[in-house]
N, C-alpha and C positions, 0 to 999 in steps of 0.2 A: 187633536193638534201635537205635534214632534215639542218638543222640548227647546230647540232650535229656535222654530218659531213661537214660542209662545217666551224666548227671551227675546229677538227682535220685538216683541209685541210690548212687552215689559219695557225694555228701552224706550223707544216711541215717549210712552208714557210716560217715564219716570224725565224725559227731558224737556216737557209739557207742567209738568208739578200741578197741581190745584187739585182741586177738593171732587171734579168731576174725574180727573181722573184715576184717581184715588180708587173712585167707585170699579173704574174701569180694569182697576189692577187689582181687583178683591178677587172679579168676574173671569179673569183671565187666573188668576192663581185656584180657582176654584176648578177650574176645566182640567189644570195641572192635579191637583190632587184627587180630581176624582177617576183620572186619563192615568197616572203614575203612582198616586199614593201620595200622604203626606211629607214624606221626607223629599223627594224631588222640589215641592210646595217649597219648605224650608230652604232648598238647596237654593234654588231661586232668591228669596229674600236674602238670603246676604250675600249674595253675588252680586246683587245688584242694589243692596245696602237701602230697600226697599223700607228697612225700620227707621232708619234714616230721615229721608225722604218723605214717606207717608204713615209714617208711625206704625206701621206692621212688624207681628214679632213672633218667628216662627215658634212652630208649634198649635199655635191655634189655627184652625178654621180661618178660612180665608171671608 
């Protein structure tokens, strides 16, 4: 998965919010971390403010 595609998918999850979307977000971030490294996943968490929306923190494995 490209980082741009991950960014698009995460944007959709953020727009819906909710518990199921938090799990989907974690799966997307796990894929990003696997393919691009934890630094890329952390950057997406900060960029899309996933810490505020879903309570995900940078530096932790999704």
